[in-house]
DODO-932819 format. One record per residue (C-alpha): y, z, x; residue in three letters. Coordinates in pm, 1 decimal. Each point is the difference from the previous one (the first is absolute). Layout:
PT          Y          Z          X   type
PT          Y          Z          X    Ala
...
% end
This chain:
PT          Y          Z          X   type
PT     1689.2    -2013.8      618.6    Unk
PT     -146.1      304.6     -273.2    Unk
PT       73.4      336.7      267.7    Unk
PT     -171.8      226.8     -256.0    Unk
PT     -234.9      280.9      106.6    Unk
PT     -284.5     -167.4     -226.8    Unk
PT       54.5     -336.8      167.7    Unk
PT      -13.8      155.3      331.1    Unk
PT     -331.5      165.9      -91.8    Unk
PT     -131.4     -288.3      -99.4    Unk
PT       86.2     -187.8      279.3    Unk
PT     -188.1      279.9      224.3    Unk
PT     -262.6       -8.4     -235.7    Unk
PT      -13.9     -405.2       85.9    Unk
PT      -76.1      139.8      367.7    Unk
PT     -303.7      143.5      -64.4    Unk
PT     -107.5     -188.3     -278.3    Unk
PT     -284.4      309.4      -96.5    Unk
PT     -312.6      -50.6     -235.1    Unk
PT      160.8      164.4     -299.8    Unk
PT     -242.3      107.9     -300.5    Unk
PT      115.1      -78.6     -367.6    Unk
PT     -305.0      161.8     -194.9    Unk
PT      168.9     -103.9     -385.1    Unk
PT       13.9     -391.9       20.9    Unk
PT     -208.2      -63.2     -248.6    Unk
PT      157.6      125.3     -287.6    Unk
PT      342.7      -33.3      100.9    Unk
PT      204.6     -343.8       92.2    Unk
PT      244.2      195.0      142.8    Unk
PT     -250.2      118.6      299.4    Unk
PT      -98.6     -408.5       42.9    Unk
PT      354.1      -80.5       -5.1    Unk
PT      122.9      254.3      266.3    Unk
PT     -372.8      -90.2      226.3    Unk
PT      102.1     -345.3      -33.8    Unk
PT      385.9       43.9      119.7    Unk
PT     -163.7      256.3      278.4    Unk
PT     -215.6     -277.9       90.1    Unk
PT      254.7     -287.1       22.6    Unk
PT      268.7      170.4      150.9    Unk
PT     -270.6      167.4      261.6    Unk
PT      139.4      358.7      -58.2    Unk
PT     -343.8      132.2      -37.7    Unk
PT     -380.3     -119.4      -58.6    Unk
PT      -67.7       98.4     -315.0    Unk
PT     -370.1       91.7      -65.3    Unk
PT      -79.1        2.1     -395.6    Unk
PT     -324.8      192.9      -90.1    Unk
PT     -198.9     -212.3     -243.2    Unk
PT     -295.4      113.6     -224.2    Unk
PT     -200.2     -315.4     -132.2    Unk
PT      245.9     -288.4       48.0    Unk
PT      281.3      200.6     -219.8    Unk
PT      298.8      -44.4      245.4    Unk
PT      -83.0     -366.1      -19.9    Unk
PT      -73.5       -0.6     -355.9    Unk
PT      337.7      140.9     -122.5    Unk
PT      203.3     -213.8      266.1    Unk
PT     -137.7     -251.6     -189.4    Unk
PT       67.4       72.9     -294.7    Unk
PT      368.4       80.8       46.2    Unk
PT       31.1     -349.7      156.8    Unk
PT       38.5      202.6      397.5    Unk
PT     -111.6     -215.7      276.5    Unk
PT      -84.2      239.7      292.8    Unk
PT      132.6      -55.7      315.8    Unk
PT     -255.4      -97.4      254.8    Unk
PT       86.0      309.1      229.8    Unk
PT      -79.5      268.8     -259.0    Unk
PT     -332.9      138.6      137.8    Unk
PT     -257.7      161.1     -336.7    Unk
PT     -274.0      254.2       45.7    Unk
PT     -284.0       -2.4     -208.1    Unk
PT      -58.1      351.1     -141.5    Unk
PT     -314.7      -73.8     -103.5    Unk
PT     -165.1     -102.9      339.1    Unk
PT     -297.9      230.0       80.1    Unk
PT      116.5      140.6      348.6    Unk
PT      319.9       66.5     -133.2    Unk
PT     -121.7      195.3     -249.1    Unk
PT     -254.0      215.8      170.9    Unk
PT      288.2       23.5      288.5    Unk
PT      249.1      158.7     -287.2    Unk
PT     -276.7      249.3     -141.2    Unk
PT      -85.0      126.8      347.3    Unk
PT      399.1       12.6       54.1    Unk
PT       52.6      200.6     -298.0    Unk
PT     -372.5      230.0       72.5    Unk
PT      164.1       86.1      324.2    Unk
PT      348.9       97.8     -155.3    Unk
PT     -134.3      194.5     -271.7    Unk
PT     -258.1      176.9      161.9    Unk
PT      174.4      344.1      -86.9    Unk
PT      -30.0      -95.3     -388.5    Unk
PT     -389.0     -131.8        6.4    Unk
PT      124.5     -285.1     -252.9    Unk
PT     -289.0     -161.5     -133.4    Unk
PT     -128.1     -405.9        4.7    Unk
PT      144.7      -75.4     -326.9    Unk
PT      364.7      153.4      148.3    Unk
PT      -37.1     -153.6      357.4    Unk
PT      -46.2     -389.2     -131.5    Unk
PT      296.0      105.5     -261.4    Unk
PT      183.8       74.8      284.1    Unk
PT     -122.5     -321.3      240.7    Unk
PT       80.9     -216.4     -351.3    Unk
PT      359.1      107.4      -21.8    Unk
PT      230.5     -255.5      119.0    Unk
PT      267.7      244.0      107.7    Unk
PT     -267.4      180.9      216.4    Unk
PT     -116.8     -288.0      135.1    Unk
PT      343.8      -98.0       86.5    Unk
PT       37.9      308.9      156.8    Unk
PT     -333.9       10.6      154.6    Unk
PT      118.7     -325.4      201.2    Unk
PT      290.0      122.7      125.9    Unk
PT     -221.1      360.6       93.6    Unk
PT     -230.9     -242.7      199.4    Unk
PT      219.3     -236.2      143.6    Unk
PT      -87.6     -295.5     -200.6    Unk
PT      374.9      -18.7     -100.9    Unk
PT      318.3      144.1      106.2    Unk
PT      154.9      133.5     -318.5    Unk
PT      -39.6       -2.6     -339.0    Unk
PT      250.2      -53.1     -342.6    Unk
PT     -135.6       82.5     -343.3    Unk
PT      199.1      188.8     -341.0    Unk
PT       80.9     -330.3     -198.6    Unk
PT     -271.7      131.3     -210.8    Unk
PT     -120.7      293.4      103.2    Unk
PT      172.8      324.6        0.9    Unk
PT      188.4      203.9      292.0    Unk
PT     -231.4      258.2      -46.4    Unk
PT     -324.1     -250.2       35.1    Unk
PT      150.5     -157.2      286.7    Unk
PT       78.1      323.6      200.8    Unk
PT     -363.5      145.5      -94.5    Unk
PT     -148.9     -337.4      160.0    Unk
PT      234.6       74.1      288.1    Unk
PT     -102.6      270.0       96.4    Unk
PT     -380.6       -5.8      -89.1    Unk
PT       -1.4     -297.1      268.0    Unk
PT      309.5      -13.3      229.4    Unk
PT       48.6      364.2       21.7    Unk
PT      307.1      159.1      124.4    Unk
PT      144.6      -46.0      337.2    Unk
PT      -50.2      246.1      307.5    Unk
PT      299.4      216.3      -21.5    Unk
PT       81.6      -73.7     -357.1    Unk
PT     -110.4      261.4     -290.6    Unk
PT       70.4     -206.6     -322.9    Unk
PT       88.5     -310.6     -126.0    Unk
PT      338.6      -24.3      -88.7    Unk
PT      270.0     -313.6      -92.5    Unk
PT      285.2     -150.2      109.5    Unk
PT      271.6     -228.9     -124.6    Unk
PT      209.0     -251.6      222.8    Unk
PT      373.5       37.5     -142.3    Unk
PT      213.7     -328.6       91.5    Unk
PT      402.7       56.9      -70.0    Unk
PT      164.5     -289.3      -76.3    Unk
PT      182.6       51.4      310.5    Unk
PT     -287.8      -38.5      124.5    Unk
PT      -94.2      376.8      171.6    Unk
PT     -337.9       88.9      -84.0    Unk
PT     -182.1      332.1      -52.6    Unk
PT     -342.8      138.9      -59.9    Unk
PT       19.5      219.2     -281.2    Unk
PT     -315.1      285.4      -58.1    Unk
PT     -206.3       85.8     -177.8    Unk
PT       45.7     -223.1     -313.7    Unk
PT     -340.9      -46.5     -134.3    Unk
PT     -264.3      209.6       76.5    Unk
PT       33.6      359.4       59.6    Unk
PT      135.4      211.9     -274.1    Unk
PT      116.0      346.6      119.0    Unk
PT      -72.1      -21.0      403.3    Unk
PT       -8.0      343.8      176.4    Unk
PT      148.7       67.3      321.4    Unk
PT     -278.8     -151.7      215.7    Unk
PT      -51.1     -311.5     -247.5    Unk
PT      379.4      -44.3       25.4    Unk
PT      -38.8      -35.0      399.3    Unk
PT     -293.3     -235.4        1.2    Unk
PT      225.7     -231.7     -248.1    Unk
PT      287.4       22.9      222.5    Unk
PT     -240.9     -102.3      342.8    Unk
PT     -147.4     -285.2     -190.5    Unk
PT      281.4     -130.2     -161.6    Unk
PT      184.2      -39.1      346.3    Unk
PT     -288.8     -197.9      121.3    Unk
PT        9.4     -190.5     -271.6    Unk
PT      389.1      -43.5       36.9    Unk
PT      -32.0      -83.4      342.2    Unk
PT     -308.6     -269.3      -51.3    Unk
PT      187.8     -171.9     -269.1    Unk
PT      361.4      -52.3      172.3    Unk
PT      -51.9       40.4      372.0    Unk
PT      262.1      301.8      -12.5    Unk
PT      -33.8      377.2      117.6    Unk
PT      -13.0      250.3     -282.2    Unk
PT      289.1      193.6     -118.8    Unk
PT     -208.3      258.7     -225.7    Unk
PT      239.4      208.3     -203.8    Unk
PT     -179.2      271.9     -249.7    Unk
PT      174.7       -2.9     -347.7    Unk
PT       63.0      342.1     -200.6    Unk
PT      299.6       93.6     -269.0    Unk
PT      125.7      214.1      341.2    Unk
PT      168.7     -108.9      310.7    Unk
PT      -93.8      193.2      273.1    Unk
PT      -25.9      344.3     -141.5    Unk
PT      262.7      -55.9     -280.1    Unk
PT     -240.7      130.4     -330.0    Unk
PT     -281.8      235.8       62.1    Unk
PT     -293.9      -71.1     -236.6    Unk
PT     -378.4       19.2       54.0    Unk
PT       -6.7     -400.9      -39.9    Unk
PT      247.8      -20.9      288.1    Unk
PT     -198.9      179.2      233.6    Unk
PT     -334.7     -177.6      -66.1    Unk
PT      246.3     -354.3      132.1    Unk
PT      117.2      254.4      307.0    Unk
PT     -390.1       84.0       50.0    Unk
PT     -110.0     -395.9      -20.5    Unk
PT      277.2     -101.5      249.5    Unk
PT     -106.1      261.4      237.7    Unk
PT     -374.3     -111.4       -1.5    Unk
PT      106.0     -347.0       38.2    Unk
PT      250.2       69.1      303.3    Unk
PT     -262.8      196.6      138.0    Unk
PT     -253.1     -305.6      -16.9    Unk
PT      248.7     -242.5      130.2    Unk
PT      254.9      125.1      257.7    Unk
PT      113.2     -296.3      131.3    Unk
PT      110.8     -145.4     -378.0    Unk
PT      365.9       45.6     -132.5    Unk
PT      -93.7      225.6     -307.0    Unk
PT      238.3      230.5     -185.1    Unk
PT       75.1      180.4     -311.3    Unk
PT       35.3      115.7     -299.0    Unk
PT      245.4     -225.1      -89.5    Unk
PT      157.7      -92.4     -345.5    Unk
PT      -31.1     -368.9      -49.1    Unk
PT      431.1      -64.9      103.7    Unk
PT      -74.3      210.0      279.8    Unk
PT     -251.3     -215.6      135.5    Unk
PT      105.9     -347.4     -120.9    Unk
PT      411.9       -2.8       60.7    Unk
PT       93.9       55.7      357.4    Unk
PT      340.8      146.9      -99.7    Unk
PT     -179.6      278.7     -235.9    Unk
PT     -239.9       85.5      243.1    Unk
PT      326.0       83.4      283.4    Unk
PT       87.6      222.9     -246.8    Unk
PT     -313.2      188.6     -114.0    Unk
PT     -244.9      -55.9      306.5    Unk
PT      206.9      -93.5      289.9    Unk
PT     -299.1       89.7      255.1    Unk
PT     -229.1     -230.6     -112.8    Unk
PT     -110.6     -341.4      143.0    Unk
PT     -183.5      -95.9     -294.7    Unk
PT      264.0       96.1     -304.1    Unk
PT      202.0     -311.6     -100.5    Unk
PT     -243.2     -239.2      238.1    Unk
PT     -337.0       82.7     -183.9    Unk
PT     -258.1     -267.9      -86.1    Unk
PT     -234.4      183.5     -135.1    Unk
PT       51.3      207.2     -290.7    Unk
PT     -254.9      288.5      -77.3    Unk
PT        3.4      145.1     -376.1    Unk
PT     -123.7      298.1      -82.3    Unk
PT     -217.8     -145.8     -297.7    Unk
PT      -75.6     -262.7     -189.2    Unk
PT      206.6       30.4     -286.8    Unk
PT      304.3       -2.2      246.0    Unk
PT     -124.8     -314.7      235.4    Unk
PT     -115.4     -240.0     -286.2    Unk
PT      299.0       72.7     -181.4    Unk
PT      241.3      -45.1      300.5    Unk
PT     -168.4     -349.3       65.2    Unk
PT        7.0     -158.0     -330.8    Unk
PT      412.4       99.4       -9.3    Unk
PT       60.4     -117.8      324.0    Unk
PT     -199.5     -327.7     -113.0    Unk
PT      159.9      -32.0     -333.9    Unk
PT      338.7      155.3       41.4    Unk
PT       45.4      -76.1      396.7    Unk
PT     -124.1     -350.9       -6.7    Unk
PT     -258.0       93.7      236.7    Unk
PT     -344.3     -206.5       65.2    Unk
PT     -285.0      219.1      -37.5    Unk
PT     -290.1      -54.1      210.8    Unk
PT     -328.7      137.5      -83.5    Unk
PT     -179.0      290.3     -119.8    Unk
PT     -149.7        7.0      390.1    Unk
PT     -266.6      217.4       64.5    Unk
PT      -16.4      189.2      274.1    Unk
PT     -235.9      203.4      210.7    Unk
PT     -312.3     -200.0      -16.3    Unk
PT     -202.3     -119.9      293.7    Unk
PT       64.1     -336.1      -71.2    Unk
PT      224.1     -175.5     -269.9    Unk
PT      -64.6        5.9     -381.0    Unk
PT      291.6      -69.2     -183.9    Unk
PT       10.4       59.7     -367.6    Unk
PT      211.4     -224.5     -256.9    Unk
PT      144.7       81.9     -334.5    Unk
PT     -176.2     -216.8     -294.6    Unk
PT      321.6     -120.1      -91.8    Unk
PT       23.2     -175.1      368.0    Unk
PT       64.1     -360.1       58.6    Unk
PT     -178.9     -243.7      211.5    Unk
PT      271.6       25.5      278.4    Unk
PT      -54.2      437.4      -61.2    Unk
PT     -326.6      -59.1      105.9    Unk
PT       51.8     -282.9      277.4    Unk
PT      248.2      253.5      171.3    Unk
PT     -205.6      303.0      -60.8    Unk
PT     -251.5     -230.0      232.5    Unk
PT      254.9      -68.5      242.7    Unk
PT       68.8      418.8       30.0    Unk
PT     -358.1       65.3       35.5    Unk
PT      -39.2     -291.0      287.7    Unk
PT      311.9      171.1      174.4    Unk
PT     -118.0      325.2      -34.0    Unk
PT     -324.9      -92.9      117.1    Unk
% end
């Protein structure tokens, strides 16, 4: 039996079988194949947003027979359009949008997916196989919004090493140069994500080029400040820093460099000081270390709205939907 973390997530998703919106099905066969797999496996109930029967037409053109368990939502139903217009009118009242602007938002599939989640018509959404990350995040913010207690959207990757060890890396895809408050927010969101997806208590380490004061620099001070903010917000969690990677990852090195720390050598959540470091590190861990990288996983939202790479496979979409279901 496959006991990989992604298979465990899939099994958790099957227990919930949430409604997950896939708004890009009308022009991407990868999405249709993922929807069929979700429905056939019972990992989620896929919701495909339809406009003038575009989904059915596209499926027929590509010889894809849609599973009976897939839900099709007609975007052109008058009552739904009116509901969406009023939703955006209320959300954007501070900007005094024009009627044309409201109609454009109401007829946007990414926005409609977010509207469904925000209004309880669905449990989560997955997009990005066609749209850009910026467009996905914009739709998520305008509809679902930031979770209570969170200040921003960030992202994590679950990294599963060949020996089965599972780690969370953050932020690897959204925040280029977080300040100390943003860094703390990323750490707290990442701890919650790690716990929800793995079932393990977070042990969070803040990374730097310094270990416990071995170097003096303004960037080190920023990491230290972020650490203190996170510790104050979550005093019950194991959170420590600042660490060089070896002190955080290798128990023998941790004993020499940070013998008093319960996180050093035992971390499962790694908080990188900026996007340069996080993005480079996850790709090195994947390509050189042989790890499986699962993500990016958007976090900090009131409800899940997952982003995809435009180079994703149908399996990537399938597992992103499973993650969205588990995070709900």
